[in-house]
PyMOL Python script that loads the backbone (N, CA, C, O; Angstrom):
from pymol import cmd

cmd.read_pdbstr("""\
ATOM      1  N   MET A   1     133.348 103.764 186.789  1.00  0.00           N
ATOM      2  CA  MET A   1     133.083 102.628 186.695  1.00  0.00           C
ATOM      3  C   MET A   1     133.637 102.176 185.162  1.00  0.00           C
ATOM      4  O   MET A   1     133.458 101.019 184.780  1.00  0.00           O
ATOM      5  N   ILE A   2     134.380 103.257 184.242  1.00  0.00           N
ATOM      6  CA  ILE A   2     134.589 103.052 183.179  1.00  0.00           C
ATOM      7  C   ILE A   2     135.425 101.884 182.868  1.00  0.00           C
ATOM      8  O   ILE A   2     135.260 100.969 182.061  1.00  0.00           O
ATOM      9  N   VAL A   3     136.630 102.213 183.946  1.00  0.00           N
ATOM     10  CA  VAL A   3     137.257 101.051 183.913  1.00  0.00           C
ATOM     11  C   VAL A   3     136.823  99.132 183.734  1.00  0.00           C
ATOM     12  O   VAL A   3     137.314  98.294 182.978  1.00  0.00           O
ATOM     13  N   PRO A   4     135.905  99.022 184.613  1.00  0.00           N
ATOM     14  CA  PRO A   4     135.477  97.501 184.365  1.00  0.00           C
ATOM     15  C   PRO A   4     134.665  97.937 183.257  1.00  0.00           C
ATOM     16  O   PRO A   4     135.186  97.193 182.427  1.00  0.00           O
ATOM     17  N   LYS A   5     134.066  98.368 182.804  1.00  0.00           N
ATOM     18  CA  LYS A   5     132.986  98.049 181.494  1.00  0.00           C
ATOM     19  C   LYS A   5     133.701  98.110 180.115  1.00  0.00           C
ATOM     20  O   LYS A   5     133.117  97.725 179.102  1.00  0.00           O
ATOM     21  N   GLN A   6     135.097  98.646 180.080  1.00  0.00           N
ATOM     22  CA  GLN A   6     135.910  98.536 179.267  1.00  0.00           C
ATOM     23  C   GLN A   6     136.530  96.908 179.327  1.00  0.00           C
ATOM     24  O   GLN A   6     136.421  95.912 178.612  1.00  0.00           O
ATOM     25  N   GLU A   7     137.091  97.178 180.339  1.00  0.00           N
ATOM     26  CA  GLU A   7     137.396  95.085 180.755  1.00  0.00           C
ATOM     27  C   GLU A   7     136.822  94.652 180.151  1.00  0.00           C
ATOM     28  O   GLU A   7     137.332  94.268 179.099  1.00  0.00           O
ATOM     29  N   PHE A   8     135.446  94.419 180.366  1.00  0.00           N
ATOM     30  CA  PHE A   8     134.353  93.526 179.905  1.00  0.00           C
ATOM     31  C   PHE A   8     133.967  93.825 178.619  1.00  0.00           C
ATOM     32  O   PHE A   8     133.372  92.877 178.107  1.00  0.00           O
ATOM     33  N   GLU A   9     134.082  94.795 177.898  1.00  0.00           N
ATOM     34  CA  GLU A   9     133.474  94.653 176.666  1.00  0.00           C
ATOM     35  C   GLU A   9     135.001  93.973 175.655  1.00  0.00           C
ATOM     36  O   GLU A   9     134.918  93.460 174.539  1.00  0.00           O
ATOM     37  N   GLU A  10     136.191  94.165 176.404  1.00  0.00           N
ATOM     38  CA  GLU A  10     137.270  93.391 175.223  1.00  0.00           C
ATOM     39  C   GLU A  10     137.170  92.351 175.773  1.00  0.00           C
ATOM     40  O   GLU A  10     137.504  91.498 174.950  1.00  0.00           O
ATOM     41  N   THR A  11     136.784  91.686 177.113  1.00  0.00           N
ATOM     42  CA  THR A  11     137.441  90.171 177.231  1.00  0.00           C
ATOM     43  C   THR A  11     135.891  90.132 176.423  1.00  0.00           C
ATOM     44  O   THR A  11     136.077  89.310 175.525  1.00  0.00           O
ATOM     45  N   PHE A  12     134.845  90.493 176.343  1.00  0.00           N
ATOM     46  CA  PHE A  12     133.528  89.717 175.726  1.00  0.00           C
ATOM     47  C   PHE A  12     133.843  89.679 174.181  1.00  0.00           C
ATOM     48  O   PHE A  12     133.291  88.785 173.540  1.00  0.00           O
ATOM     49  N   LYS A  13     134.606  90.484 173.570  1.00  0.00           N
ATOM     50  CA  LYS A  13     135.081  90.533 172.080  1.00  0.00           C
ATOM     51  C   LYS A  13     135.860  88.944 171.651  1.00  0.00           C
ATOM     52  O   LYS A  13     135.777  88.243 170.644  1.00  0.00           O
ATOM     53  N   GLU A  14     136.588  88.809 172.880  1.00  0.00           N
ATOM     54  CA  GLU A  14     137.546  87.544 172.415  1.00  0.00           C
ATOM     55  C   GLU A  14     136.744  86.506 173.220  1.00  0.00           C
ATOM     56  O   GLU A  14     136.978  85.373 172.801  1.00  0.00           O
ATOM     57  N   ILE A  15     136.106  86.526 173.968  1.00  0.00           N
ATOM     58  CA  ILE A  15     134.972  85.404 174.202  1.00  0.00           C
ATOM     59  C   ILE A  15     134.252  85.219 173.058  1.00  0.00           C
ATOM     60  O   ILE A  15     133.937  84.029 173.062  1.00  0.00           O
ATOM     61  N   ASP A  16     133.759  85.825 171.940  1.00  0.00           N
ATOM     62  CA  ASP A  16     132.614  85.776 171.210  1.00  0.00           C
ATOM     63  C   ASP A  16     133.492  85.147 170.124  1.00  0.00           C
ATOM     64  O   ASP A  16     133.045  84.228 169.437  1.00  0.00           O
ATOM     65  N   LEU A  17     134.735  85.623 169.955  1.00  0.00           N
ATOM     66  CA  LEU A  17     135.864  84.918 168.664  1.00  0.00           C
ATOM     67  C   LEU A  17     135.966  83.931 169.053  1.00  0.00           C
ATOM     68  O   LEU A  17     136.279  83.271 168.062  1.00  0.00           O
ATOM     69  N   TYR A  18     135.896  82.903 170.364  1.00  0.00           N
ATOM     70  CA  TYR A  18     135.777  81.763 171.067  1.00  0.00           C
ATOM     71  C   TYR A  18     134.824  81.112 170.594  1.00  0.00           C
ATOM     72  O   TYR A  18     135.073  80.164 169.850  1.00  0.00           O
ATOM     73  N   PHE A  19     133.824  81.372 170.830  1.00  0.00           N
ATOM     74  CA  PHE A  19     132.727  80.904 170.325  1.00  0.00           C
ATOM     75  C   PHE A  19     132.174  80.723 169.121  1.00  0.00           C
ATOM     76  O   PHE A  19     131.343  79.815 169.085  1.00  0.00           O
ATOM     77  N   GLU A  20     132.495  81.660 167.503  1.00  0.00           N
ATOM     78  CA  GLU A  20     132.478  81.589 166.657  1.00  0.00           C
ATOM     79  C   GLU A  20     133.540  80.259 166.077  1.00  0.00           C
ATOM     80  O   GLU A  20     133.279  79.558 165.100  1.00  0.00           O
ATOM     81  N   PHE A  21     135.044  80.107 167.141  1.00  0.00           N
ATOM     82  CA  PHE A  21     135.869  78.866 166.765  1.00  0.00           C
ATOM     83  C   PHE A  21     135.018  77.940 167.222  1.00  0.00           C
ATOM     84  O   PHE A  21     135.220  76.905 166.587  1.00  0.00           O
ATOM     85  N   LEU A  22     134.024  77.779 168.142  1.00  0.00           N
ATOM     86  CA  LEU A  22     133.270  76.683 168.680  1.00  0.00           C
ATOM     87  C   LEU A  22     132.084  76.277 167.434  1.00  0.00           C
ATOM     88  O   LEU A  22     131.796  75.110 167.170  1.00  0.00           O
ATOM     89  N   LYS A  23     131.608  77.214 166.894  1.00  0.00           N
ATOM     90  CA  LYS A  23     130.756  77.031 166.288  1.00  0.00           C
ATOM     91  C   LYS A  23     131.056  76.655 164.907  1.00  0.00           C
ATOM     92  O   LYS A  23     130.228  76.148 164.150  1.00  0.00           O
ATOM     93  N   LYS A  24     132.514  76.975 164.544  1.00  0.00           N
ATOM     94  CA  LYS A  24     132.911  76.067 163.203  1.00  0.00           C
ATOM     95  C   LYS A  24     133.300  74.690 163.547  1.00  0.00           C
ATOM     96  O   LYS A  24     133.488  73.962 162.573  1.00  0.00           O
ATOM     97  N   ILE A  25     133.508  74.029 165.018  1.00  0.00           N
ATOM     98  CA  ILE A  25     133.836  73.155 165.340  1.00  0.00           C
ATOM     99  C   ILE A  25     132.799  72.111 164.919  1.00  0.00           C
ATOM    100  O   ILE A  25     133.028  71.068 164.307  1.00  0.00           O
ATOM    101  N   ASP A  26     131.143  72.755 165.527  1.00  0.00           N
ATOM    102  CA  ASP A  26     130.168  72.125 165.386  1.00  0.00           C
ATOM    103  C   ASP A  26     129.614  72.062 163.982  1.00  0.00           C
ATOM    104  O   ASP A  26     128.785  71.184 163.745  1.00  0.00           O
ATOM    105  N   GLU A  27     129.964  72.858 163.068  1.00  0.00           N
ATOM    106  CA  GLU A  27     129.715  72.792 161.987  1.00  0.00           C
ATOM    107  C   GLU A  27     130.158  71.670 161.130  1.00  0.00           C
ATOM    108  O   GLU A  27     129.626  71.281 160.091  1.00  0.00           O
ATOM    109  N   GLY A  28     131.518  71.075 161.890  1.00  0.00           N
ATOM    110  CA  GLY A  28     131.969  70.122 161.280  1.00  0.00           C
ATOM    111  C   GLY A  28     133.427  70.315 160.705  1.00  0.00           C
ATOM    112  O   GLY A  28     133.952  69.456 159.997  1.00  0.00           O
ATOM    113  N   TYR A  29     134.045  71.495 161.054  1.00  0.00           N
ATOM    114  CA  TYR A  29     135.308  72.124 160.761  1.00  0.00           C
ATOM    115  C   TYR A  29     136.445  71.318 161.629  1.00  0.00           C
ATOM    116  O   TYR A  29     136.987  71.947 162.538  1.00  0.00           O
ATOM    117  N   THR A  30     136.816  70.017 161.402  1.00  0.00           N
ATOM    118  CA  THR A  30     137.580  69.490 162.683  1.00  0.00           C
ATOM    119  C   THR A  30     139.135  69.425 162.242  1.00  0.00           C
ATOM    120  O   THR A  30     139.942  68.668 162.780  1.00  0.00           O
ATOM    121  N   ALA A  31     139.420  70.235 161.289  1.00  0.00           N
ATOM    122  CA  ALA A  31     141.428  70.096 160.995  1.00  0.00           C
ATOM    123  C   ALA A  31     141.555  71.872 161.375  1.00  0.00           C
ATOM    124  O   ALA A  31     140.876  72.896 161.451  1.00  0.00           O
ATOM    125  N   LEU A  32     142.443  71.539 161.476  1.00  0.00           N
ATOM    126  CA  LEU A  32     143.278  72.941 161.641  1.00  0.00           C
ATOM    127  C   LEU A  32     144.473  73.034 160.605  1.00  0.00           C
ATOM    128  O   LEU A  32     144.881  71.992 160.094  1.00  0.00           O
ATOM    129  N   GLN A  33     144.957  74.064 160.332  1.00  0.00           N
ATOM    130  CA  GLN A  33     146.155  74.272 159.376  1.00  0.00           C
ATOM    131  C   GLN A  33     147.063  75.184 159.398  1.00  0.00           C
ATOM    132  O   GLN A  33     146.694  76.245 158.894  1.00  0.00           O
ATOM    133  N   ASN A  34     148.540  75.154 159.957  1.00  0.00           N
ATOM    134  CA  ASN A  34     149.483  76.253 159.602  1.00  0.00           C
ATOM    135  C   ASN A  34     149.903  76.615 158.740  1.00  0.00           C
ATOM    136  O   ASN A  34     149.860  75.944 157.709  1.00  0.00           O
ATOM    137  N   PHE A  35     150.479  77.810 158.787  1.00  0.00           N
ATOM    138  CA  PHE A  35     150.655  78.442 157.262  1.00  0.00           C
ATOM    139  C   PHE A  35     152.033  77.413 156.357  1.00  0.00           C
ATOM    140  O   PHE A  35     152.751  77.819 155.444  1.00  0.00           O
ATOM    141  N   SER A  36     152.034  76.512 156.778  1.00  0.00           N
ATOM    142  CA  SER A  36     153.390  75.882 156.220  1.00  0.00           C
ATOM    143  C   SER A  36     152.356  74.723 155.558  1.00  0.00           C
ATOM    144  O   SER A  36     152.873  74.035 154.678  1.00  0.00           O
ATOM    145  N   GLY A  37     151.187  74.485 155.836  1.00  0.00           N
ATOM    146  CA  GLY A  37     150.093  73.418 155.694  1.00  0.00           C
ATOM    147  C   GLY A  37     150.226  72.422 156.193  1.00  0.00           C
ATOM    148  O   GLY A  37     150.033  71.414 155.514  1.00  0.00           O
ATOM    149  N   ASN A  38     150.534  72.324 157.301  1.00  0.00           N
ATOM    150  CA  ASN A  38     150.668  71.029 158.203  1.00  0.00           C
ATOM    151  C   ASN A  38     149.222  71.075 158.683  1.00  0.00           C
ATOM    152  O   ASN A  38     148.866  72.070 159.314  1.00  0.00           O
ATOM    153  N   GLN A  39     148.728  70.515 158.547  1.00  0.00           N
ATOM    154  CA  GLN A  39     146.987  69.965 159.569  1.00  0.00           C
ATOM    155  C   GLN A  39     147.501  69.092 160.766  1.00  0.00           C
ATOM    156  O   GLN A  39     148.449  68.325 160.932  1.00  0.00           O
ATOM    157  N   PHE A  40     146.333  69.602 161.615  1.00  0.00           N
ATOM    158  CA  PHE A  40     146.034  68.931 162.613  1.00  0.00           C
ATOM    159  C   PHE A  40     144.804  68.299 162.413  1.00  0.00           C
ATOM    160  O   PHE A  40     144.268  68.658 161.365  1.00  0.00           O
ATOM    161  N   ARG A  41     144.028  67.283 163.219  1.00  0.00           N
ATOM    162  CA  ARG A  41     142.858  66.912 163.103  1.00  0.00           C
ATOM    163  C   ARG A  41     142.612  66.796 164.722  1.00  0.00           C
ATOM    164  O   ARG A  41     143.275  66.221 165.586  1.00  0.00           O
ATOM    165  N   LEU A  42     141.162  67.719 164.817  1.00  0.00           N
ATOM    166  CA  LEU A  42     140.490  67.360 166.509  1.00  0.00           C
ATOM    167  C   LEU A  42     140.009  66.894 166.575  1.00  0.00           C
ATOM    168  O   LEU A  42     139.115  66.806 165.733  1.00  0.00           O
ATOM    169  N   SER A  43     140.073  66.064 167.674  1.00  0.00           N
ATOM    170  CA  SER A  43     139.800  64.808 168.217  1.00  0.00           C
ATOM    171  C   SER A  43     138.370  64.876 168.489  1.00  0.00           C
ATOM    172  O   SER A  43     137.899  65.624 167.632  1.00  0.00           O
ATOM    173  N   THR A  44     137.171  64.333 169.502  1.00  0.00           N
ATOM    174  CA  THR A  44     136.061  64.359 169.628  1.00  0.00           C
ATOM    175  C   THR A  44     136.170  64.780 171.045  1.00  0.00           C
ATOM    176  O   THR A  44     135.567  65.761 171.480  1.00  0.00           O
ATOM    177  N   GLU A  45     136.987  63.988 171.799  1.00  0.00           N
ATOM    178  CA  GLU A  45     137.610  64.361 173.152  1.00  0.00           C
ATOM    179  C   GLU A  45     137.873  65.785 172.980  1.00  0.00           C
ATOM    180  O   GLU A  45     137.117  66.514 173.622  1.00  0.00           O
ATOM    181  N   LEU A  46     138.757  66.355 172.273  1.00  0.00           N
ATOM    182  CA  LEU A  46     139.405  67.924 172.334  1.00  0.00           C
ATOM    183  C   LEU A  46     138.381  68.699 171.787  1.00  0.00           C
ATOM    184  O   LEU A  46     138.370  69.870 172.168  1.00  0.00           O
ATOM    185  N   SER A  47     137.631  68.402 171.099  1.00  0.00           N
ATOM    186  CA  SER A  47     136.428  69.616 170.981  1.00  0.00           C
ATOM    187  C   SER A  47     135.471  69.042 172.141  1.00  0.00           C
ATOM    188  O   SER A  47     134.347  69.228 171.672  1.00  0.00           O
ATOM    189  N   SER A  48     135.343  68.550 173.181  1.00  0.00           N
ATOM    190  CA  SER A  48     134.682  68.363 174.292  1.00  0.00           C
ATOM    191  C   SER A  48     135.347  69.220 175.470  1.00  0.00           C
ATOM    192  O   SER A  48     134.872  69.935 176.354  1.00  0.00           O
ATOM    193  N   ILE A  49     136.512  68.885 175.146  1.00  0.00           N
ATOM    194  CA  ILE A  49     137.392  70.015 175.912  1.00  0.00           C
ATOM    195  C   ILE A  49     137.105  71.276 175.571  1.00  0.00           C
ATOM    196  O   ILE A  49     136.404  71.781 176.448  1.00  0.00           O
ATOM    197  N   LEU A  50     137.363  72.117 174.565  1.00  0.00           N
ATOM    198  CA  LEU A  50     137.351  73.411 173.839  1.00  0.00           C
ATOM    199  C   LEU A  50     135.802  73.605 174.619  1.00  0.00           C
ATOM    200  O   LEU A  50     135.753  74.267 175.656  1.00  0.00           O
ATOM    201  N   LYS A  51     134.733  73.072 174.128  1.00  0.00           N
ATOM    202  CA  LYS A  51     133.266  73.532 174.512  1.00  0.00           C
ATOM    203  C   LYS A  51     133.588  73.620 176.184  1.00  0.00           C
ATOM    204  O   LYS A  51     133.379  74.729 176.676  1.00  0.00           O
ATOM    205  N   ALA A  52     134.042  72.630 177.037  1.00  0.00           N
ATOM    206  CA  ALA A  52     133.866  72.943 178.275  1.00  0.00           C
ATOM    207  C   ALA A  52     134.575  74.069 178.892  1.00  0.00           C
ATOM    208  O   ALA A  52     134.074  74.794 179.751  1.00  0.00           O
ATOM    209  N   ASN A  53     135.858  74.195 178.381  1.00  0.00           N
ATOM    210  CA  ASN A  53     136.299  75.642 178.350  1.00  0.00           C
ATOM    211  C   ASN A  53     135.499  76.737 178.338  1.00  0.00           C
ATOM    212  O   ASN A  53     135.663  77.735 179.040  1.00  0.00           O
ATOM    213  N   ALA A  54     134.572  76.548 177.491  1.00  0.00           N
ATOM    214  CA  ALA A  54     133.650  77.978 177.337  1.00  0.00           C
ATOM    215  C   ALA A  54     132.989  78.587 178.737  1.00  0.00           C
ATOM    216  O   ALA A  54     132.642  79.679 179.187  1.00  0.00           O
ATOM    217  N   TYR A  55     133.029  77.308 179.108  1.00  0.00           N
ATOM    218  CA  TYR A  55     131.862  77.655 180.752  1.00  0.00           C
ATOM    219  C   TYR A  55     133.036  78.567 181.499  1.00  0.00           C
ATOM    220  O   TYR A  55     132.784  79.536 182.216  1.00  0.00           O
ATOM    221  N   LEU A  56     134.099  78.170 181.255  1.00  0.00           N
ATOM    222  CA  LEU A  56     135.328  78.554 182.195  1.00  0.00           C
ATOM    223  C   LEU A  56     135.471  80.139 181.793  1.00  0.00           C
ATOM    224  O   LEU A  56     135.520  81.061 182.608  1.00  0.00           O
ATOM    225  N   LEU A  57     135.526  80.258 180.395  1.00  0.00           N
ATOM    226  CA  LEU A  57     135.721  81.730 180.351  1.00  0.00           C
ATOM    227  C   LEU A  57     134.638  82.744 180.489  1.00  0.00           C
ATOM    228  O   LEU A  57     134.938  83.938 180.480  1.00  0.00           O
ATOM    229  N   LEU A  58     133.159  82.282 180.640  1.00  0.00           N
ATOM    230  CA  LEU A  58     132.468  83.046 181.000  1.00  0.00           C
ATOM    231  C   LEU A  58     132.336  83.301 182.170  1.00  0.00           C
ATOM    232  O   LEU A  58     131.982  84.403 182.587  1.00  0.00           O
ATOM    233  N   TYR A  59     132.706  81.933 183.148  1.00  0.00           N
ATOM    234  CA  TYR A  59     132.848  82.241 184.680  1.00  0.00           C
ATOM    235  C   TYR A  59     133.876  83.382 184.761  1.00  0.00           C
ATOM    236  O   TYR A  59     133.688  84.483 185.280  1.00  0.00           O
ATOM    237  N   ASN A  60     134.771  83.026 184.281  1.00  0.00           N
ATOM    238  CA  ASN A  60     136.119  83.900 184.715  1.00  0.00           C
ATOM    239  C   ASN A  60     135.644  85.923 184.267  1.00  0.00           C
ATOM    240  O   ASN A  60     136.112  86.915 184.825  1.00  0.00           O
ATOM    241  N   VAL A  61     134.571  85.877 183.077  1.00  0.00           N
ATOM    242  CA  VAL A  61     134.720  87.346 182.843  1.00  0.00           C
ATOM    243  C   VAL A  61     133.661  87.609 183.917  1.00  0.00           C
ATOM    244  O   VAL A  61     133.784  88.644 184.572  1.00  0.00           O
ATOM    245  N   ILE A  62     132.776  86.903 184.135  1.00  0.00           N
ATOM    246  CA  ILE A  62     131.903  87.375 185.197  1.00  0.00           C
ATOM    247  C   ILE A  62     132.110  87.752 186.533  1.00  0.00           C
ATOM    248  O   ILE A  62     131.459  88.554 187.203  1.00  0.00           O
ATOM    249  N   GLU A  63     133.294  86.944 186.911  1.00  0.00           N
ATOM    250  CA  GLU A  63     134.159  87.197 187.980  1.00  0.00           C
ATOM    251  C   GLU A  63     134.737  88.169 188.044  1.00  0.00           C
ATOM    252  O   GLU A  63     134.877  88.833 189.071  1.00  0.00           O
ATOM    253  N   ALA A  64     134.947  88.294 187.525  1.00  0.00           N
ATOM    254  CA  ALA A  64     136.343  89.041 187.047  1.00  0.00           C
ATOM    255  C   ALA A  64     135.104  90.889 186.810  1.00  0.00           C
ATOM    256  O   ALA A  64     135.782  91.916 186.832  1.00  0.00           O
ATOM    257  N   THR A  65     134.168  91.014 186.698  1.00  0.00           N
ATOM    258  CA  THR A  65     133.627  91.848 186.372  1.00  0.00           C
ATOM    259  C   THR A  65     132.479  92.844 188.065  1.00  0.00           C
ATOM    260  O   THR A  65     132.170  93.916 188.586  1.00  0.00           O
ATOM    261  N   ILE A  66     132.351  91.286 188.118  1.00  0.00           N
ATOM    262  CA  ILE A  66     131.993  91.646 189.484  1.00  0.00           C
ATOM    263  C   ILE A  66     133.132  92.144 190.741  1.00  0.00           C
ATOM    264  O   ILE A  66     132.826  93.000 191.572  1.00  0.00           O
ATOM    265  N   ARG A  67     134.240  91.576 190.722  1.00  0.00           N
ATOM    266  CA  ARG A  67     135.353  91.817 191.434  1.00  0.00           C
ATOM    267  C   ARG A  67     135.739  93.321 191.291  1.00  0.00           C
ATOM    268  O   ARG A  67     135.789  94.143 192.205  1.00  0.00           O
ATOM    269  N   ASN A  68     136.089  93.590 189.539  1.00  0.00           N
ATOM    270  CA  ASN A  68     136.200  94.874 189.573  1.00  0.00           C
ATOM    271  C   ASN A  68     135.343  96.121 189.562  1.00  0.00           C
ATOM    272  O   ASN A  68     135.810  97.253 189.681  1.00  0.00           O
ATOM    273  N   GLY A  69     133.888  95.804 189.393  1.00  0.00           N
ATOM    274  CA  GLY A  69     132.742  96.500 189.782  1.00  0.00           C
ATOM    275  C   GLY A  69     132.758  97.177 191.553  1.00  0.00           C
ATOM    276  O   GLY A  69     132.443  98.310 191.919  1.00  0.00           O
ATOM    277  N   ILE A  70     133.245  96.000 192.388  1.00  0.00           N
ATOM    278  CA  ILE A  70     132.801  96.227 193.788  1.00  0.00           C
ATOM    279  C   ILE A  70     133.888  96.853 194.666  1.00  0.00           C
ATOM    280  O   ILE A  70     133.854  97.086 195.875  1.00  0.00           O
ATOM    281  N   TRP A  71     135.118  97.126 193.536  1.00  0.00           N
ATOM    282  CA  TRP A  71     136.423  97.328 194.090  1.00  0.00           C
ATOM    283  C   TRP A  71     136.207  98.989 193.145  1.00  0.00           C
ATOM    284  O   TRP A  71     137.137  99.736 193.451  1.00  0.00           O
ATOM    285  N   GLU A  72     135.604  99.393 192.524  1.00  0.00           N
ATOM    286  CA  GLU A  72     135.231 100.552 191.711  1.00  0.00           C
ATOM    287  C   GLU A  72     134.139 101.405 193.290  1.00  0.00           C
ATOM    288  O   GLU A  72     134.219 102.432 193.964  1.00  0.00           O
ATOM    289  N   VAL A  73     133.426 100.454 193.230  1.00  0.00           N
ATOM    290  CA  VAL A  73     132.288 101.063 194.564  1.00  0.00           C
ATOM    291  C   VAL A  73     132.966 101.063 196.117  1.00  0.00           C
ATOM    292  O   VAL A  73     132.453 101.734 197.012  1.00  0.00           O
ATOM    293  N   PHE A  74     134.158 100.247 196.334  1.00  0.00           N
ATOM    294  CA  PHE A  74     135.099 100.660 197.520  1.00  0.00           C
ATOM    295  C   PHE A  74     135.768 102.026 197.090  1.00  0.00           C
ATOM    296  O   PHE A  74     135.650 103.036 197.783  1.00  0.00           O
ATOM    297  N   ASN A  75     136.503 101.995 195.864  1.00  0.00           N
ATOM    298  CA  ASN A  75     137.541 102.940 196.032  1.00  0.00           C
ATOM    299  C   ASN A  75     136.311 104.458 196.092  1.00  0.00           C
ATOM    300  O   ASN A  75     136.599 105.426 196.795  1.00  0.00           O
ATOM    301  N   ALA A  76     135.053 104.426 195.295  1.00  0.00           N
ATOM    302  CA  ALA A  76     134.374 105.556 195.573  1.00  0.00           C
ATOM    303  C   ALA A  76     134.005 105.950 196.570  1.00  0.00           C
ATOM    304  O   ALA A  76     133.829 107.141 196.826  1.00  0.00           O
ATOM    305  N   LEU A  77     133.788 104.863 197.442  1.00  0.00           N
ATOM    306  CA  LEU A  77     133.165 105.186 199.270  1.00  0.00           C
ATOM    307  C   LEU A  77     134.316 105.661 199.843  1.00  0.00           C
ATOM    308  O   LEU A  77     134.074 106.453 200.753  1.00  0.00           O
ATOM    309  N   SER A  78     135.900 105.394 199.567  1.00  0.00           N
ATOM    310  CA  SER A  78     136.669 105.579 200.597  1.00  0.00           C
ATOM    311  C   SER A  78     137.534 106.713 200.008  1.00  0.00           C
ATOM    312  O   SER A  78     138.436 107.214 200.680  1.00  0.00           O
TER     313      SER A  78
END
""", "prot")
cmd.dss("prot")
cmd.show_as("cartoon", "prot")
cmd.util.cbc("prot")
cmd.orient("prot")
């Protein structure tokens, strides 16, 4: 059961970064800037989509963790 736990921890770190990004949006940071100085403004619709995407990320990590855990139990029994 080591592999599912490692995958969960790696994915959780990625999701944590995403939530930090969403926190910045909630704090009022609405502009993104690339290395050449070009800016892109986040609309309220886009910020809503990004927040809704967080639910999909959480669902996917839970689903993958449960699926991998079940496979590990199956492999151990067979």
